[in-house]
C-alpha positions in Angstrom: 141.8 77.0 14.4 139.7 80.1 14.2 140.8 82.5 11.5 139.6 85.9 10.2 138.5 86.4 6.6 138.2 90.0 5.3 136.9 90.9 1.9 138.7 93.8 0.2 136.5 96.8 -0.6 137.2 96.5 -4.3 136.0 92.8 -4.3 132.9 93.8 -2.4 132.0 96.5 -4.8 132.5 94.2 -7.8 130.2 91.7 -6.1 127.6 94.4 -5.6 127.9 95.6 -9.2 127.5 92.0 -10.4 124.4 91.5 -8.3 123.0 94.8 -9.6 123.8 93.8 -13.1 121.8 90.7 -12.7 118.8 92.7 -11.4 119.1 95.1 -14.4 119.6 92.4 -16.9 116.7 90.2 -15.7 113.4 91.7 -16.9 110.0 90.6 -15.7 109.4 89.5 -19.3 112.4 87.2 -19.1 111.2 85.7 -15.8 107.7 85.1 -17.2 108.7 83.4 -20.5 111.5 81.4 -18.8 109.3 80.0 -16.1 106.5 79.5 -18.5 108.8 77.3 -20.5 109.9 75.5 -17.4 106.2 75.0 -16.4 105.5 73.4 -19.8 108.1 70.6 -19.4 108.2 70.2 -15.6 107.0 66.6 -15.5 108.1 64.3 -12.7 107.8 66.2 -9.4 109.5 69.1 -7.6 113.1 68.1 -8.2 112.4 67.7 -11.9 111.1 71.3 -12.0 114.0 72.6 -10.0 116.5 70.7 -12.2 115.0 72.3 -15.3 115.4 75.7 -13.7 119.0 75.0 -12.9 119.9 73.8 -16.4 118.1 76.8 -18.1 119.0 79.7 -15.7 122.4 78.6 -14.4 123.9 76.5 -17.1 122.4 78.1 -20.3 121.5 81.7 -19.5 124.0 82.2 -16.7 121.6 84.5 -14.9 121.7 82.7 -11.6 124.2 80.9 -9.3 123.9 77.4 -8.1 124.2 78.7 -4.5 120.8 80.6 -4.9 119.0 77.4 -5.9 120.5 75.3 -3.2 119.8 77.9 -0.5 116.2 78.1 -1.8 115.7 74.4 -1.6 117.1 74.3 1.9 114.8 77.1 3.1 111.7 75.7 1.3 112.3 72.2 2.7 111.4 73.3 6.2 108.4 75.3 5.2 104.8 74.4 4.2 103.6 74.3 0.6 104.8 72.8 -2.7 108.6 72.9 -2.6 109.2 73.6 -6.3 106.8 76.5 -6.5 108.3 78.0 -3.3 111.8 77.7 -4.8 110.6 79.5 -7.9 109.1 82.2 -5.8 112.4 82.7 -4.0 114.4 82.8 -7.2 112.0 85.4 -8.6 112.3 87.4 -5.4 116.1 87.2 -5.5 116.2 88.6 -9.1 113.4 91.1 -9.0 112.1 91.2 -5.5 108.3 91.0 -4.9 107.2 91.6 -8.5 109.7 89.0 -9.7 108.3 86.5 -7.2 104.8 87.0 -8.3 105.5 86.9 -12.0 107.7 83.8 -11.7 105.2 81.9 -9.6 102.3 82.7 -11.9 104.3 81.8 -15.0 105.5 78.4 -13.8 102.0 77.4 -12.7 100.1 78.7 -15.7 100.8 75.9 -18.2 99.5 73.2 -15.9 96.6 75.4 -14.8 95.5 75.9 -18.4 95.8 72.2 -19.2 93.8 71.2 -16.1 91.2 73.8 -16.8 90.7 72.3 -20.3 90.6 68.8 -18.9 88.1 69.7 -16.2 85.8 71.4 -18.8 85.9 68.4 -21.0 85.5 66.0 -18.1 82.5 67.6 -16.4 80.9 68.6 -19.7 81.2 65.3 -21.6 81.7 63.0 -18.6 84.9 61.5 -20.0 88.5 61.8 -19.0 91.5 62.6 -21.2 94.2 59.9 -21.3 97.8 61.3 -21.3 99.4 57.9 -20.5 100.5 57.0 -24.0 102.0 60.4 -24.8 103.9 60.6 -21.5 105.0 56.9 -21.3 108.7 57.8 -21.8 108.9 61.1 -19.9 110.3 59.4 -16.8 113.5 58.5 -18.5 114.2 62.0 -19.9 113.2 63.8 -16.6 115.3 61.4 -14.5 118.3 62.2 -16.8 117.8 65.9 -16.3 117.7 65.6 -12.5 120.7 63.2 -12.6 122.7 65.7 -14.8 121.9 68.5 -12.4 122.8 66.4 -9.3 126.2 65.4 -10.9 126.9 69.0 -11.9 126.2 70.3 -8.4 128.2 67.5 -6.8 131.3 68.3 -8.8 130.9 72.0 -8.0 129.8 72.0 -4.4 131.0 68.7 -2.8 133.7 66.9 -4.7 136.7 69.1 -3.6 135.9 69.0 0.1 136.6 65.8 2.2 134.2 66.8 5.0 131.4 67.5 2.5 132.1 64.2 0.8 131.6 62.3 4.1 128.4 64.2 4.9 127.1 63.7 1.4 127.8 59.9 1.6 126.0 59.6 4.9 123.0 61.6 3.6 122.8 59.6 0.4 122.7 56.3 2.2 120.0 57.5 4.7 117.9 59.0 1.9 118.1 55.8 -0.2 117.2 53.7 2.7 114.2 55.7 3.9 111.7 57.6 1.8 109.7 59.0 4.7 109.2 62.8 4.7 110.2 63.1 8.4 113.5 61.2 7.7 114.2 63.6 4.9 113.6 66.7 7.1 115.7 65.0 9.9 118.6 64.5 7.5 118.4 68.1 6.4 118.4 69.3 10.0 121.3 67.0 10.8 123.1 68.4 7.7 122.7 71.9 9.1 124.1 70.7 12.5 127.0 68.9 10.9 127.8 71.9 8.8 128.1 74.0 12.0 130.1 71.4 13.9 132.4 70.6 11.0 132.9 74.3 10.1 132.3 73.6 6.4 132.4 77.2 5.4 135.3 78.2 7.7 135.7 80.1 10.9 135.0 83.6 12.0 134.3 86.1 9.2 134.7 89.9 9.4 132.9 92.0 6.8 134.2 95.5 6.0 131.9 98.2 7.3 132.0 100.0 3.9 130.2 97.1 2.3 127.1 98.3 0.5 123.8 96.7 1.6 122.9 93.4 -0.2 119.3 94.3 -0.4 117.9 97.7 -1.1 114.6 98.6 0.4 111.7 98.3 -2.0 109.8 101.5 -3.0 107.1 102.3 -0.5 108.6 100.0 2.1 106.4 101.3 4.9 103.3 100.5 2.9 104.8 97.1 2.0 105.4 96.4 5.7 101.9 97.4 6.6 100.4 95.2 3.9 102.7 92.3 4.8 101.7 92.5 8.5 98.0 92.6 7.5 98.4 89.5 5.3 100.2 87.6 8.1 97.3 88.4 10.4 94.8 87.3 7.8 96.6 84.1 7.1 96.8 83.3 10.8 93.1 83.9 11.3 92.3 81.7 8.3 94.5 78.9 9.6 92.6 78.9 12.8 89.3 78.8 10.9 90.7 75.9 8.7 92.0 73.8 11.6 88.8 74.3 13.6 86.7 73.3 10.6 84.8 76.6 10.7 86.0 77.4 7.2 83.8 74.7 5.8 80.7 76.7 6.8 81.8 80.0 5.2 79.5 81.5 2.5 79.5 82.2 -0.4 81.2 79.2 -1.8 84.0 81.3 -3.5 85.2 82.5 0.0 85.0 78.9 1.2 87.2 77.8 -1.6 89.8 80.5 -0.7 89.7 79.6 2.9 90.0 75.9 2.6 92.7 75.8 -0.1 94.6 78.5 1.8 94.4 76.4 4.9 95.7 73.4 3.0 98.6 75.5 1.6 100.0 76.3 5.1 99.3 72.8 6.4 101.2 71.0 3.7 104.6 69.6 4.8 106.4 67.0 2.7 104.9 67.5 -0.8 101.5 67.0 -2.4 101.4 63.3 -1.9 101.4 63.7 1.9 98.1 65.7 1.6 96.3 63.3 -0.7 94.6 61.2 2.1 93.6 64.4 3.9 92.3 66.1 0.8 90.3 63.0 -0.1 88.7 62.9 3.4 87.9 66.7 3.2 86.6 66.9 -0.4 84.9 63.5 -0.7 83.6 62.6 2.7 83.1 65.9 4.5 82.3 68.6 1.9 81.0 66.2 -0.8 82.5 68.4 -3.5 83.7 65.3 -5.4 82.9 61.6 -5.7 85.6 59.1 -5.0 86.1 58.5 -8.7 86.3 62.2 -9.5 88.9 62.7 -6.8 91.1 59.9 -8.1 90.7 61.3 -11.6 91.7 64.8 -10.3 95.0 63.3 -8.9 95.6 61.3 -12.0 95.2 64.3 -14.3 97.5 66.4 -12.1 100.2 63.8 -12.3 99.9 63.5 -16.1 100.3 67.3 -16.6 103.5 69.3 -16.0 103.8 71.1 -12.7 103.0 70.3 -9.1 100.4 67.7 -8.1 98.5 70.4 -6.2 97.3 71.8 -9.5 94.4 69.4 -8.8 93.0 72.4 -6.8 92.0 73.9 -10.2 90.1 70.7 -11.1 88.3 70.6 -7.8 87.6 74.4 -7.9 86.1 74.1 -11.4 83.7 71.3 -10.2 82.5 73.6 -7.4 82.3 77.0 -9.0 83.4 76.9 -12.7 86.3 78.9 -14.0 86.2 81.3 -11.0 86.5 78.4 -8.6 89.5 77.0 -10.6 91.2 80.4 -10.4 90.5 80.9 -6.7 91.5 77.4 -5.8 94.8 77.7 -7.6 95.6 81.1 -6.1 94.7 79.9 -2.6 96.8 76.6 -2.8 100.0 78.3 -3.9 100.0 82.0 -2.8 100.1 81.7 1.0 103.1 79.3 1.1 105.0 81.4 -1.4 104.3 84.5 0.6 105.6 82.8 3.7 108.8 81.5 2.1 109.6 84.9 0.7 109.3 86.4 4.2 111.7 83.7 5.6 114.1 84.2 2.7 114.3 87.9 3.6 115.4 86.9 7.1 118.0 84.5 5.7 119.4 87.1 3.3 119.7 89.6 6.1 121.8 87.3 8.3 123.5 85.4 5.5 127.0 86.7 6.4 126.7 85.2 9.9 129.2 82.4 10.0 127.0 80.1 12.1 124.2 80.4 9.5 126.7 80.1 6.6 128.2 76.8 8.1 124.7 75.4 8.6 123.6 76.3 5.1 126.7 74.7 3.7 125.8 71.5 5.4 122.2 71.7 4.2 123.3 72.4 0.6 125.5 69.2 0.8 122.5 67.2 1.8 120.3 68.8 -0.9 122.7 67.6 -3.5 122.2 64.0 -2.2 118.5 64.6 -2.2 118.5 65.6 -5.8 120.3 62.5 -6.9 118.0 60.3 -4.8 115.0 62.0 -6.4 116.3 60.9 -9.8 116.6 57.3 -8.7 113.1 57.3 -7.1 111.4 58.7 -10.1 113.1 56.1 -12.4 112.4 53.2 -10.0 108.7 54.1 -9.8 108.3 53.8 -13.6 108.1 50.6 -15.6 111.6 50.1 -16.9 112.2 48.8 -20.3 114.8 49.1 -23.0 113.2 52.3 -24.4 113.2 54.1 -21.1 116.8 53.2 -20.4 117.9 54.3 -23.9 116.0 57.6 -23.4 117.7 58.0 -20.0 121.2 57.6 -21.4 120.6 59.7 -24.5 119.0 62.5 -22.5 121.8 62.5 -19.9 124.5 62.9 -22.6 122.5 65.6 -24.4 121.9 67.6 -21.2 125.1 67.0 -19.3 127.7 67.1 -22.0 126.0 69.1 -24.8 123.8 71.4 -22.6 120.7 70.7 -24.7 117.7 72.5 -23.2 115.4 70.3 -21.1 112.5 71.8 -23.1 113.7 69.9 -26.2 114.6 66.8 -24.3 111.2 66.3 -22.7 109.4 67.3 -25.9 111.5 64.7 -27.7 110.5 62.0 -25.2 106.8 62.9 -25.7 107.2 62.9 -29.5 108.8 59.4 -29.2 105.9 58.2 -27.2 103.3 59.5 -29.7 105.1 58.1 -32.7 105.6 54.7 -31.0 101.9 54.6 -30.2 100.9 55.5 -33.7 103.1 52.7 -35.1 101.2 50.2 -33.0 
């Protein structure tokens, strides 16, 4: 049965005040240092990074709501680019708009970038790699525990009390466990949105009082921002045509070629960095001859051994081609375009978020996202070599994080320290 839900003016004003309080309370310095810490311990893929954000900003600092993270994952899942970095960009935008998005994105990438830059310098100067394997041997157990704790927490809060959501969650969990294909994942997310609409997970028709203050205030110089935004969209569109037509491979000087090629990769990337590995190998090894086969494999290995997204390998490749400048340009080009796009889309979602059709669809997508988080924990653990130490670290880390709210920073650092000590003892 269709029903009408009206929000009292007082409640609306209190919600607006709370939102404004968050914006006032969250400084750019807080965003930088928080996401820098996240970037230091974000081993294990995109869901690991997102889980660390949830534990630090929602559970510990109480500066963010679970709904923001789940909505951000839902939006980012349908768009190109590295999912975790795009989610961080949306969170930064939610808290401090454009400046917050830029600061948050830079901060979360910076630790991995600095590590890769150091590794690349040593690698190409002394022709030797740096092995991280022994120090990071037990990280999978701690990171899986953090993801699992986040998934359980979100399940209890978002799914457990709703029978319809439980049914949708169970179906999504089974499908995601059975199939690891990216297109299946996207299909399940789309189906979740459709199911949310059909099952009316968020309720029926909603009426918003006309006196409600706007959710988003216009940024200073909004006309200039609009003009710059439209210019960037046009520029990215032109670059994508150049990239897909292979014309970007002929651009000079090499610094512009780095920007164009990595920018094209950024907006062509659907399904995570692993999907792009074969394409990147073909492009950088066979076509452009920027790397040898061994150098490309080493670039991927180093990016996996460092915290942060696998696409930080762009810094390694850029360094080989044009030194520090190439590393910086490659990193900017691989991350910035997709973050820019996801912020534009999140603006649209925020504008129409009170529409009940969209709310029901997002509710279904968020339910599927909870299942996706739990499945990610299982896949990360299953991909590692399980032994008694990994299982023990998993159990201890889960209890510390879920029950005692110990920061993921200390949990991951403890796992690394354990690996180093165990290695020294042998």
